[in-house]
N, C-alpha and C positions, 0 to 999 in steps of 0.2 A: 504494500500500500504506500503510495507516494506521500511526501510531506506537503504541507500547505501552510499559508499564512492564516492564522486564526486570531480574532474573527475577521472575516472578509466581507466586503460589500459585493453583492452579486448584480444588483441593478438599481437604477433610479428612474422613476417615471412620474408623469403628471396625469391628472384627470380633471376635466372640466366639471364644474358644479353648477347647479341651477342658480340663476340670478347673476351669472358671470363669475369670473375668477377661476382659479385652479387650486387643486390640492396636490402637494408634492409628497411622494412616497419613496422609501428606500427599503430594499430587500437585502438582508444580511444574515450572517451567522448569529445565533443567539449567544451573546457574551455571558460570561459567568455572572456578571452583575444583574443580568436579566433572567437568570434561570428560574428563580422562584416566581417571578411575575408571569413568565410564560406558562409555568405549570398551573398556576391559579387561573390563568386565562382559559386554559383547556378545561379545567374543572368547572368554570363558570359558564362556558358555552357548549363545548363539544359533547360532554356526557349527557347533556339535557336534550340534545337534538339528534345525535347519531343513532342510526337504526339499531346497532348492536347494544349500545350502552342504555338506550331508552328501553329496549326490550328486556334487558337484564334488570333494569330498575336501579342502576348504580346511583344516580343522583338522589334517589329517595332514601338511601341508607348511608348515614354518616360514616359507618365503619367501612363500607364498600368504597366510599369516596376517599377515605384515608388510604386504603389499600392501593387505589389507583394513583393517588398522590405519590406514594412510595415508588410505584412502577415508573411513572412519568419522570420522576427525579432521577432515577437510575438511567433512563433513556437519554435525558438531556445532558447528563454529565459526560456522555460519549462525544459531545461537541460535533454532532452531525445533524442538528436540527436548525431550521431557518425560520426567520420571522419577517413580517412587514411592519414598518413603522410609518406613522405620519411625520414627515420631516418638517422641522421648523426652519426659520430663516438661515440658520448656520449650516443647514444641510445634513445635520446628524439626526438620527431617528429619536423621537421623543415618545410619542403615543403609540403603544402596541395595538395593532389592528388585525393581525393575522399570524397564525403559527402553523408550521408543518413539522411535526416530530418525526424523526427518522433514526433508524439503526441499521447496521450491516447485518444481513441475514445469510447464514451459510447453510448449504444443503446438508440435511441430516442433523441439523443442530437446532435445538429449541431454546429460545431466548432465556437467559438467566432471570429468575424471578422468585420472589417469596410466594410460596403456595398460598392462594387465597383461602380464606375461611368463611367468608360471607356467601350467601346464596347468589347474590349478584356477581360476585367475583368468580365463583365456580361456573356460572352460566356463561360469562364472557370468555373464560378460559376454554370451555368446551367448544364454543363457536370458533375461536381462533385455532385450536388444535385441529378441528375438522377441516377448516379452510386450508391450513398449511399442509395438508396431505396432497394438495394439488401441486405438482412440480413444474407447471408450465413455463415459468420464467426461466428456470434453470435449463429446461429442455429447449425452449425456443432460441435462446441466445447462447447456449453452450457454455454457461458459466457455473461456477461453484459457489458464487456469492453475489448478492446484489444489495443495493441500498433500499431498504424497505421503509415505506411510509407507515407510521403507526398512529396517525391522527392529523387531520387538517381542519382548521376552523378559522372563520373570519368574523369579526364583530358585526352584529346585525346592521349597525348604522353605516358600515363601510362595504356592504355587499353590492353586487351588480356593478362593480367597478373593475372587474378582472383581476382582483388581488389574488384569489385562489389559484388562478392560472399562472400568475407571476411566481407564486411560491413553488408550484410544481416545476416550472422552468428553471428556477434557481436550484432546486434539488437535483435536476439533471446535470447542471453545471458542477454542482458540488461533488456528485458521484464521479464525474469525469476527472475532477481535480484530485480526487483521492485514488485514482487508478482503478475504480470499481467499474466494470464494463457494462453494468445494467442497473436500472432502477425500476421499481414497480411496487405493487402491493394490492391489497384488498380494498375495493371501492364499494362502500356499502349502500350509498344513496344515489338516486337518479341524478341529483344535482352534482355530486362529486364525480360521477361517471361522465357527465357532460364536460366538466372541467378537465378531466384527464384527456378527453378527446381534443379539446382546444389546445392543450399543452403538447400535443403531438404524440401521446401515448397510444398504444394499440390494445384493444381488448383481446386477451388471450384465452379467457375462460368465462363462461356465464352459466349460472344455474338459477332456476326459479327459487325464490325464498320458501315457497311451499315445500319443494323437494329438499332444499338444504335444511329447513327446519325439522323435517322428518328424520334426517340423518343425525341431527343434534338432539332430537326430542325436545324441540323448542318451537313455540308458536310465535311467529313474527307478526306484529300489528303495525304495518306500515304500508304506504301506498307504492313504495318502490317494488317493482315486479321481480327484478333479478339481482342477485349478488354477482359482482364481476371482479375479475382480476385483470389489471392493466400492467403493461410493462413497456420499457423502451431501452434500446441499446444505446450506450453513451459514447461509444467509439466513433 
């Protein structure tokens, strides 16, 4: 794995706003000073809306939230997650508006974690373990490792500005800088799947939630029809 400068800025961009004017954004690695803020951002947004975590009921159980906090903290400490900030006049990110958590995933290796004890934690682990049985990213790109997304969320007031797409594109650049030849992961919602397509990823696997739920012995209550796995070669 190649070395890189950390933290790095991956992109700066602007968006027009209603009434005139523009908002400036910067996408960069999540620095150590922002680790806790990014974790709490995901706990405040992602677990309430994502298909898996809402089905498991994570946000409704304080103990399950703490379990996930510990997991996210271990992920972000690997320094492979990116975030989007609303940039102020000095050009440096100030207000956190989006996060994409990532970790390297090796074939035949299950991510290190503290075994969950809550019902929600066990349900989410069951879903993840079932989905990880599908080796399409390794097989499609001929790799033994890829940079896997473990959660992406944008603050509600900053959605529909293309921020999620920018985060995925930054992840692709990050993987390449690390010498990781592919990136991808499980995209649980229809909105996330559309973002993956916009970022140039390809759908490698799709299964109806009804069928996937039977495999996990879990009933999904969401309008999203299919669970999908997307990937992209970074070379």
